[in-house]
N, C-alpha and C positions, 0 to 999 in steps of 0.2 A: 194813539194808533198802535195796533198790535205789532210786536217785533217780528222780524223774519222767522225767528226760532219758534215763536208761538203760532204763527201762521202755518209753518211747516208741520208742527205737531197736529194742528187741527185738521189739515187737509190730507196729510200723508199717513196719519195714524201713529199709534204709540210705539215705543221700543225701537225707534229708528235711530241708530247710533250716530254720533258725531265724534270727531277727534277733539281732544282737549277740553279742559274744564270750562273755558270760555271759548266757544267755537269760533272759527275763523271764516269769514265770508270772503271767498276768493273770487276775484273778478277778472284777473288777467294772468297770463303766463307767457314766458319767453325763455327758451333754453332751460337752465336749471333754476330759474327764478319764478316765484309766484307773488302777486300783489293782492292785498286785501282791499276792501271797499274804502278804507281810510287812506289808501296810498302807501301803506307800509310794505316793504319788500321782504320776502322770506326765501332762504335757500332751501330748495326742495331736496331732501335726502331720503324721501320715502317712496316716491312715485315711480314705479316701474311701468306705469301706463304710457307716460310720455317718454318712451324708450330712447328716442334720439333727440329729445329736448322738446319742451312745450312749444306748440305752434311752429314746428320746423317749416320754413317756407316751402321747401320742396314737397313735403307731404301735403301741406295746405293747397298748393298749386295743383298737385295731381288730383286731389279730391274735387276741387272746383272745376277743373277742366273736364273730368269724366262726368260729373254731375250735370254739366251744361251740355253734354253730348248724348248720353244714354245711361239709364239705370234700370235694369230689369233682372230677371232671374235665370237660373241655369238650365231651364228647359228649352231655352233658345241657345243655339251655338254662340259662343263669344270667345274671341281670342284671349281676352284678359285672364280668365281663370286658367286656361291651359298653359299660357306662357308663364304665369306665376307659379303654378304647380311644378312645371318643368324646372324652373330655376330653384324653387325651394328645396326640392329633393336632392339637388347637388350639394347641399350643406350637410346631408346625412350620409351614413354608410349605404352602400348600394342595395342592401336588402330592404331598406325602407324607401319604397319607390312609388307609392300611391298616396293621393291626397283627397281628403273630404273636407269641405269648407262649412263652418258653422258661424254663428254670430258671437258666441261667448265661450269661455273656457268651461263653464258648467255644462253646456251642451256637448262640447268636445269630450269631456270626461264621461258623460252619460253614454255617448256613442261608443267610447272605448270599452265600457262595461258590456255593452251589447255585442261588440265584436268578440270579446272573450267568450260570451255565451254562445254565439253563433259557431265559433270554431270548436268548442269543447262539448257543447250540449249540456253544460253544467251551469249552476248559478253561484256557487260558492266563491266569495271574494275575500282577499286578505288586504288589510291596510295597516298603517302604523297607528298607534293609539293616541297620537296628538296631532293628527293631520287635518287638512281641509282641502277639499277638491271641488267645492261648488255648491249650487243651490237647488238643483233638480231633486226630485224625491229620491232617486236612486243614489246619487253621489252624496246627498246630505246624510244618508245613513252611514257613510264612512267616517263622518266627523263625530267627535265626542263632545262638541261644544254644548249641545243642548239635546237631551233625550227627546225623541219624537213622541207625540201622543200614542199610547198603546205600547211603547217600548221599542227597543232595537230589534230589527229582524234577525232571525236565527241564521241566515245564510251569510252573515258577515262575521269575520274573525279579525281581531286586532292584535298585532304583535308589538312589544315594547319598542318605542322609537329610541334611536341612539340619544344618549343623555350624558353629558360630561359630569354631572353632579351625582349620578347614580353609579354605584360600584358595578363594573362590568358593562356599563352602558354604551361603551364605544367598541365593543368586541364584535367583529363581524361573524365569528364562529357562533357566538351566542344568538346573534340575530338570525343566522341561518337555521339553527336548531329550533328557534321559536317559529319560524316559517314552516319547518317540517312538521312540528306538532300541530300547527293550525290546519295544515293540509289534511293531516290524519283525522282531525276532529270534524272537518267539513265532510270528508268522505264517509266517516262513521255515522254522521247525522243524516246521510242520504242526499245531501246537496251536491256532492261532487265538488271538484275544484276547477274554477274557470281562470282565475288569474290573481296576480299581486299588483296592486296599484301603489305607486309612491312617487314622491318628488326626489330626484337624484341628489339634491343637496340638503334635503330635509329642512326646507326653508321655514315652514311654520313651527318646526320643532326647535328652532333657534340656531340653525346653521351649525350643527355640532361638528366636532373636529374629526370627521371620518376622512379616510384616504382612499385612493384608487385601490381596488381589490376588496373593499369592505363588503360588497354584495356577492362575492364569488360563490360562497356556500349557499346563500339564499337563491341565487339564480340557478344553481345546479339542482336544488330541490324542486323549484318550479318546473324546470325542464323535465326532470325525471317523472313528475306527476302529470305531465302533459298540459300544463297550464300556460297562460300567456303572461308576459311582463308588460305592464302598462305604465308608461313613464310620463308623469305630469311635468312638462317643461314650461309652464306658464311663468314661473318666476326666474329660473336660471337661464332660460333660452335666449336665442337671438344674439349670441355673442357676449352676454353679460359676464360670462366666465373669463373672458379675456383670452385665455389659452385655447378655448374650443368654442364652437358654435353652440354646443348643447352640453348640459350637465352630465348626461349619461356617457358622453364621449370622455369627459374628464374622469369620471368614476370608473370607466373601463368595463362597461357591460353593453350588450346589444339587446335593446327592447324589441318587442313585437309591434307595439303601438306607442306612438308619441302624441301627446296632446299639447296644443298651443293656444295662447290666449292674448291677454291684454297688450303686450308689447307689439304684437303683430301688425297693427295698424296705427301705432302711436296715439292711441286714444279713440280712433274710429272703430266702431264695433265689428271686429272681424276676428275669427278664431278658426281652429282647424284640427284635423287628425291626420297624422302621417303613419302609414302602416305597411307591413309586408303585403305583397300583391295577393297572396293566397288568403290572408286575413281579410283584406278588403273584399275580395270576391265572396268569401263565406258570409260576410255581413250583408252585402248587397243582395245575395240570394236569400238569406234567412229573414231579413227584416224589410228590405227596401228602405229607401230614405230619401226624403226631399225636404229642403229647408228654403223657404221662399227668399230669405235675405242672405243666406249663406253663400258666399262666393259671388255676390252681385258685382257688376263692373266697377262701381265706386269703391267698394271694399277692396277689391283686387288692385285697383290703382293705388290706394293708400298703402297696402301691404307691399306692393312692388317698390314704391318710393322709399319705404323703410329699408328694404334690402339695399337699394341704391345708396342711401345715406351711410349705412353701416360700412359698406365697402369703400365708397368714394372718400369718406372722411376718416377712414382708418380707425374706426371706433373700437374694434377688438384689440389691436395692439395698444391703443390709448388706454383702454380699460385695464389691461395687464400692467402697464407702467404705473398708472395712477394707483392701482390696487396696492402695489408694493410700498409706495410712499405713504399711502393712507394707513396701511396696516402698521408700519413703523411708527407713525405718529400716535396711533391708538395704543400701541404697546408701550409707548413712552409715558403714558398717563400713569400716575402713581396714586393709587387709592386702595386701601385694604379690602374694599368690597368688590373690586373687580376680580372675578373668578376666571375670566378667559376672554381672549380677543381672537376673532376669526375673520378671515377675508377670503372670498371666492370671487375674484375679479371685482366688478363694481357692486359688491354685496358684502356687507360688513355686519358683525355682531359683537356686542360687548355684554358679557354675561355678568349679572350682579347677584352676589350671594353673601350670606352672613352665616358664619360657622358651618359652611358646607351646605347650606340650605338656600333655595331660591329666595331672592329678596325683591318681590314685585313692588313693594311699597317704595323702595329706592328707585327702581326703574321708572315708576310713574312720576315721581318727583323730578327726575332728571329730564324726562320728556317734556314736562311742563316748563322747566327752567330753560331748556333749549329753545322752546317756542318763544319764550319771553326775550331771548337773545336773537330771534330771527332765523332759527334753524328748525325745520320741520322734520321729525323722525317718528318712529313708532316703536312698538314692542312686540315680541313674540316669545316662543318657548312655552314649556309646559305650564308655567305659572305666570306667564307674561312678565318674566323677569329678565328678558334679554333685550337690550337695545337693538333695534333693527334699522339699518341704514341701507337704502336701496335706491340711490339717486339715478336720474337719467344718465345715460352713458357719457355725455360731454362733460360731466363733473371732472374738474381738473385739480392740479396741485394747489392752486390758490384757494379753491373751495375746500380742499382737504385741510389746509392750514386754518381756515376759518372755523371749520367744524371742531378740530382738535382744540383750538384755543377756547372756543365756547364750552366744550365739554369739560375742559380743565377747570374753567371758572364755575361751572355747575357742580362739579364734584367737590370743589372746595367748600361748598355750602352744605354738603352732606356729611354728618358726623359718622365716624367709624363705629 
């Protein structure tokens, strides 16, 4: 009989990635734990989808209750989407006051690009050179992971992402100058400048050690040129930072548009865009927009339950407290190939380098070794050389100790 992996390849097509050399068949989840088909339990240190924990009973109950009552679209009036939007915007600064609901973060980022075009009348977009913002045609052009057939479009410019292993890679002034040059190039090429899109903690770039104020010069350049700042909060948002609801609040800048994704419904497909009122109005006038499933009653029930759990279970202060303990444990690890440790709430990075150069081979070995010890994690950074730990928010001190002990054992097997 064909294996599940063989059946998957036959019916879903080639080049469909899986985690790990020996892929895991996950059949159940609860809290911070996942179980495979053989009954083995794994500590999930990667999954920001199950933001408040896998199969949280309050989210499950909210979905089931609403699905048993009504599920339709937003061309009918429905209290759920309005009540959710009203509550969501209270977590933002007052200028971000309108909400558009989608199903995925990719859709949300695609809408954000069109918002910038609607406001400015221009198409030119700037992104960092090691980013990822989704799968639609427009946002996939921001990524450098795989060149599209026919090459990259000319209305996109990429600026060097912050990088702790590159000289000057963490300098906000240099980043600002790079943004200024990219704006000038777009304007000279006739595209004009619509906006800068970025993740406020540079998550796919390896969570580099930037600090509040890093973007000040870049933000000033964008404002001077009349462009919009588009902030992708899919990874750092919804309280993961511990100290703040949103990554841009921690970094200290005010975006025009914020996009939301995976954590919003704890795995139920719901995402969204939060924008200044005048930006939303320009988009609605310039494009019109309707998404059949975006903001449906079941999606809004799931999303509202996530906000309830974050607040009622104190998951933001919990994230801040556990973050400090976890960071201390990671910094206590002793190995010459560890080039840096970073923590942003319940988001952690351990950078692996050899002689000042990225060591993706070492990171790959460590990810596999951690899986063998029952801890699931991933990689990020320019060369996939940064260990990426992004557990559900209920991850606690005991889990942190398990991770640190397992990583110490894995590192002991890696020669310097």
